[in-house]
C-alpha positions, 0 to 999 in steps of 0.5 A: 518570451521563451520563459513564458512559452516554457511556462505555458507548456509546463502548465499544459503538460500538468493539465494533461497529466492530471486529466490522464491520471484521472481517466486512466484510474477510472477507465484503464489504458485501453478505454481511455483515448487521447481525445478524452484526455484532451477534452478533460485537460482543455487542450487540442489533441495535437498538443498531447502529441507535442508533449508525448510521443504516444499514449503509452509514453503518457501512461508510463509518465502517469504511472511513474508519477504515482509510483514516485509516492513509494520512493523511500525518501520519506521512509528514513525520516519516519524511521528516525523520527522517534526512539519509541518504535510504536510511534514510528510504526504508527507514523509509517502506517498513517503514511501508507494509509494516505498513499493507498488512495483510490486513484493510486489503487485503481491505477495499480489494478488497471496497470497490473492487468493491462500492462503488467510488464510496464507496471513491474518496471515502475513498481517492483524496484521501489517496493523492494527498496521499501521492504529492504529499508523497513526490514533493516529497521525491524532487524535492529529492533529484533536485535534490541529485543523489542520485536520477536525474531521473525523474518524482517522482510516478511514482517515489513510486508505484513504491515504494508499488506494490512494497510493496503488490504484495508484501503482496497476493501474500504475504498474499492470493494464496498466502502462503508457497507463492509464491516470494519471499513469505517473504523476510526483510526484504521492505521492505529488499529492495524499497527496495534494488531501487528505489534501485539497480535490478537491474544491477551497475555492470558489468552496467549497462555491459555491454549496449551492449558486447554489442549492439556485439559482436553487430552486428559479428559480424552484419556479418562474417557478412554479408560472408562470406555475400555472398562 
């Protein structure tokens, strides 16, 4: 009997958290009421206050559950999944792409605006840990000569930022109407740009030549103008 009661309570809690997650992501903390959550979860409002002390505690639980997605238990297996660093970074980018879904992004934006202190409490330590672990992996690849010698933490942040930016623009700010939003395999495209840059080998070598050519032309022009 006690087990059955606990199971029902667990089910109600899950429904409440699922409803709260959807509503907080759609309307934010202030515009979402416990009555709205109870109606969506198909429970009495009093049930919510049996499960949570108040709306703020429930909101913290929603954030904590979503921020759990960036805990780093999944990161080390990806970093150890292949000897080929390209495959590792692509797998990482694909995982980040799945992480930054519309619900996650909306919760992040609302939380950053409405409850910045609570948001930092949930988010910052986990993000710092992610950057540290990824930075260690990048430092090892730098020491092996696989990657250029650039600050590893900055490189880690830039890869995460590229994927996050694409998801924000594509899913929240315009969808398929914006150029580049519906490219096939965005994780692969951004990983390739991050690893190799935009220049070809020839293109990367040509700017100094163009500069020297322009300087020489300017000197010739100056000579004739002086005459």
